[in-house]
N, C-alpha and C positions, 0 to 999 in steps of 0.2 A: 515210478517215471511219472505217472499221471499226477501224481501229487506235485513232484516237481514241475510238470508242464504247467499246472493249474496254478501253481505259486508264480512263477516266471510271468505267465500271462498275468495274473494280477499286479505285480512288480511293474511292466511295462505300461500296462493301462495307467497306474498311479502317474509315472513318470508323464507319461504323455499327457495327461489331464494336467499336471503340475507345471508343463512347458506352454500351454493352451494361452495363446493370445489373448489379452483383454482388448476388446474392442472401445474406443474413445471418440465419443461426438465433440463438436467443438463446444457446446454447453456445459458438457462434463470437464473438459479440460479447463473452462473457465471456473467451474464450479472448485476444482482440486486444487488450482491454484490459488483462488482467494483464501481456502482453508489451509494451504501451506506456507504461502508468502509470509517473509519474515519483515517485510516493510509494512504488510496489513497489519501482522499482530503488534508490530511496535508503534504504528498510528493508534491503533486500538490503547495500548497501555497508555499512549499520552492522553488520550481522551479521559482515562479514569483519572490520571493526575489533574487534570486540567478541572474536572468535575470536583475532586476533593479541594483543591485550590479556592473553587468558588465558594464552595460549603464553608471553609475556614474565614474567607472575606466577610460571610454573612454573619459568622461567629464573633468576628472582631468587633462587632457593634455592642455584645453583651460584657455585662461586668465579668470580672473574675471572681471566684469564690475558693478559698481555700481555709482547711481546719488544720491546727497545729497542738500537739501534745507533747512536752518534755519531761525529763525527771533529770535535774541536775544535783551535782555534789560539789560544794564548796568546802575549802580547806584554807585555814587561817584566818586572819583578822578582817574583816570587812563590814560594812552597814547593809543590816537587814532592814529592808524597807516594809516586809511584812511586821516584822516585830518591833518597827521604829527604833531599834538601838544598835548600836555597834556590837559585834559580837566575834568572840575567838575560839570558835570551836566548829566542828565538822557540821554542816548545814546540808540538809535534803531540801530540795525546792523545786516545783513545776509552775508552768505559766501556760496552762491550756487555754486556745482563742480560736476563734473563727473571724477570718478578714476578708476584705472585698475591695475591690479596686476596678476604677472605672474611668475612661478618657472621655471627658465632656465635648471637648472641641480639641482638635488638631490641624486646624486649616484645613478639613475636608478630606483629610488623607484615607481615612476608612471609605468614604464614598466613592473615591478616585480608585482605590484599591478594588473596590468590589466591580466596580464598571470595568476595570483591567481585567479580573479575573472572570468577568461574563465573557466578554470578548475573547478572551483566550480558550475558554471552552467551545465558543461557534467556531474559532481558528480549527482546535484541535478535533472537533466533528466534521469539518469541511476537510482535515488532512487525511481523515480515514477514508472519505467519500474519494476524493483524489487519489489515494493510494490503490482503492478498489477499480476504480477508472483506468488508470495507468496499467493494472495488471491485466485487466481485461483487452486493452488496446494491444498489449504486446503479445498476449496468448493468440488474439486473433492475427497478430502479423506473423508469429511462428508457425501457425496452423496454416495460414494461406502459403508459406514457404513450402510446410510438409506436403500439403494436399497437391502443390504444383510439381514437387519432383515426382511424387507417386504417379500424377498423371503423365508426367514427361517419361518415367521410366515406361507406363504402358506403351507408349506410343514408340519407344524406343525395341522393346520387347516384339511388338509386331511388326516394326521393320526388320529386324534379324529375323523372325520366323518367315516372312515375305522371302527375304532374299535366300534364306537356306531351301526353302521350295523351288524358288528360281534356279538354284545351284542345283539340285538334285534332278530338275528336269533337263538343264544343259548337260548333266554329266549322261544322263540315260540317252538323250539324243546323240552324244556323241559315241557311245557305247554301239548304237545301232548303225554308226556312221553318217548321220544327218546333222550332226552338232558342230559346233565352231569350238575348238579349243581355245581359241583367244578370249570367249565369252565365258567360258567354265573358269581361266584362270582371272579374270576380271571380278567374278562372282566369288571366287576364293578369297580374293583378296579383300572384296568389299565386305563377306560375311566376318572375316577376322578383322577387320577395321572396325567394325560395327559391334563386334563382340566388344571391343575393348572400350567402346563409347557406352557400351551397355553396362559393363564393370563401373566406368565413371558415374553413371546414372544410379546405379544401385548405392554408390558410396555416397552421392548428392542424399538421396532418398534417406540413408542411415544419419548422415550429418544432420539434415532437417528435424528427423524424429529426435535425434538425441537434444538438439535446441531445445525443442518443442517440452521434451520431458525434464529436461533441466529447470526450465522456465518453470514448470509444474512442482519442482523438487521432490520428483518422484526417483526412485531407483532404476537407474539406466539400463541394470542388468534384468530386469522383469521384462518381459514380452508384450508389446503392445501393437495394436492396429489401428489406425488413424482411419476414421470414417469419412468417405465423402461428404461435400455438404449438399443439401437438396438444392437445385437449382430450377427454378420456375422460368422457362424459356420467355415466358410471355412479360416477365417483371425486370428482365435485363435492360430493356430500353424506355422504361416509363420516364416522364419527364421529370427532370431534377426540380427542385424547389430553387427560385433564385439564391445565388450566391450570398448576397446581403442579407436575407433571412436566414439562412443556416447560419452565418457568421453572428448575426445579431441573437437568435436563440442560444448557440453555443457559448457566447461572452456572459448572456443572461445567467445560464445555469452553471458555468465551469465552478466546480469545488476548489481548482487552482485559484481563480480569481476571487471566490467568497473567502477562500483563508487568508487572500494577500488585503482584502478589504478589512478583515477583521484584526489583521495583525496591524493595520494602519491604526484602528482604533485604539488598539493595544497600546502602541508608542504614544498616541496622544493622552491616554490617559495615566500612562506612566511618566510623562513629562510632567502633567499637573500635580501628580504625587511627590514627585521631587521638587517641585516650586512650594508646597506645602511645606516642606521642611524649614522653610524661611520665617515660619510663620508660629506664634507662641502655643502652648499646651496647655490645656486646662485640665486638670485631673481629680478626683474624688477618691479618698481612701475611708474605710471603716472597720473598725475591729471591735468585738466584742469578746472579753475574756476573764482570768481570773487568776490568783496567784495563790500558791501555797509554800509554807515554810515550816522545816522540821521546829524552828523556834518558837513557834506559837504565832498568835494573830491578836488583832483587835475586834472585839464585837461593836460593830458600831450601832447597834441598837441599846446597848448598855453603857457601852463606853470602858467595859472592864477589858482587861486583857486576858486571855486565856492561854495560859502555856501549853497545854496539852491539846489545842483545838484539831478536830479530826479534818482530815482531808477534805469531807463534803462541807462541814461547816465552814472551813476557809474559802471554799469555793463560793459559798455565798456570802461570807463576810466581805470578801475581794472583788467582787463583780464589778467589772467596768464596762462602759461605753465609750469610745474613742471615734471622731469624724474630723478627717481632715480634707482641705481643699489647697489645691496647690496651681501656680501660675508659673510655667518654664520659659523664659524668654530666650530665645538664641540671640546672643549678641557674638561670638565670636568663634567658628568652630573651624577653622583653618581651611575656608574656603570649600569646605566639603560640599555643603548645598550647593554652591554655584558650580562645584564641578558636575555634582549629579545631574543638574539642570540642563549642563551642556551637553554633557552625554546624552540625556534622554533628546534633545532637540536632534542631534544627528540621527538617533534613533526612528524620529519620525522622518526624516531626509531618507534614511535606508530604506523605511517602510513604503514611500511613496515610490521609490525606483524598482521596489519589491513589485508593487502591484503594476506599474509600468511594463516592467518584464514579464509578467504572468498574462497580460493582456497580449503583448508580443507573442510570447510562445503559443497561446490558445489561437490565436490569428493565423499566426504560420502553420499549426498543426492543421486546421481546418482547411486553409488555402491549399495545403498539399493533398489532403485527403479527397476533397472536392475536385481539384484538377486531375488527380490519380483515377476517379470515377469516371470525368467526360472523358478524359482518353481513353479509358478501357470501355466505355460504349462505344467511343468513335472505331476503335481497334474493332470492336466486336462486329460492329456492322462490315465493316471491310473484310475482316478475316473470315465471316459466315460466307459473305459472296464469293472471296478468294478461295476458300474450302472447296467450294462446291466446283467452281473451274477447275481448280488443281485435280480436283478427284475424277472429274470427266478426263481431262487431258491426261491423266495418268491411265485411267483405264483403257483409251484410245492408244497411247503409246505402249503400253504392255500389251496388247494384241498385235500391234504391228511387230513389236520385237520377237513376241512368241511364232509369227509368221515369217521373221526374217527382214522384216521391210524398213526397219531401224537399227541403229547400233546399240551398242551397251550405255555408252555415253549419254546418249538422249535419254534412255530408259533411267539410268543413274539420275540425271537432273530432275526428271520428272517425278521422280520418287522424293528427292529433297524439297523439292517445291512443295510437294503434298503435306510431308511431314511437318515442314516450317509452318505452313497454314494451320495444321492440326494442334499444334504448340501454341500458336498465336490466339487461336481461339479458345483453347482452354485456359490460358493465362489471362484472356480479357474476362473470358466468363468469371471465374472465382476472384479475380479482382474486382468485378463489380458488386458483387455478391458482399464479400467482406469491405470493401471500402463503404458500402451503403451502412452495413453494420457499425463500423466504426463512427460515421459520421453521426447516425441516431444515437450513438454512444454520448458524443460529445454535446449532443442537444440535449440528453437528458430524456429521450424518447426509447420505452423499451422494443427489444427486437419481436 
């Protein structure tokens, strides 16, 4: 029995430890989200591709180099250039060679392509920063909702606890014959109603935590505790920088705008590259090689034909060097070059529109975040004063109710006013902290 008891104790302890909630701070939530977010991973992959494309654009300036060796079988009658005669027998031959080719000029298409790829890499890097910023801003918003719902749940629990104590007091007073049955019924009804509200508050906490956990792409079945945000009361009412300064810094730092600006340059050089298709192309080609034939070969030093010349001798006999320069002039390509230029021009126009849209988007985000913070500071000042007043009023009404000098409805109204002021103060407090972090994030300032 002692062994069984000991084993069960260990089992229950292990289960308890496995279900222990893991605490998450805001910074931890952001770090987890950045590691797990698919958009961030996709942006990083895009940056790798852009880097590879830029490297290839640099390599396009170099000539190509290739080596080739073959061994062929000819059947029937044909003219053997190595033997310098027509043969009618099975012939083995080989033509090993090394060749190179280079584009000397193609309307600066390679230069435009390199610049295009350079700006594509810049756009991809900005895309990674933009994805990181969006994830952080979203996590902050979800975290704010979760923290506020937890604080509202705390207020609701304190409200239920207070009303239950008041109900217990009124029931005891009624038992000894000095209470009011009407007040008992009112408190019972109010407690039941507040417990229903408490269930709603708990559901809101669960929903807000689920949204945060899903945003971090964690398993919702695991247990997590959302830690409160450290709030320094003296920092809540600090003077804000002027909005024009905040907006200017945000527009100057914004990865979204940097990406849009880089894409504008990508479109510009893409159009120039398309225009290069209308120009001629000058190319060079060179080859060094030799030939072998089973029919023999002529020795260039002696002028004698050697019927059974070896493979190595024939490679030496037939060695050659070849160099070719070519000029390709596009005359008519079914208007493909014109179409490419036209499409590229539209791409430039769209890139300009995307840049304007990026500026508008960042401006709107910063305006809303700044306004939310200003409103939260104003609300915090009023809510702080209001809570002090409502707390004093409630303490006074509570004493009067307990001495029978006021009715239940005055007590209830005072309690509602106090709880509403508590909720407004908590909401304003956390909104100030989170909105400031979001503004600093868009301004490129570390928290």
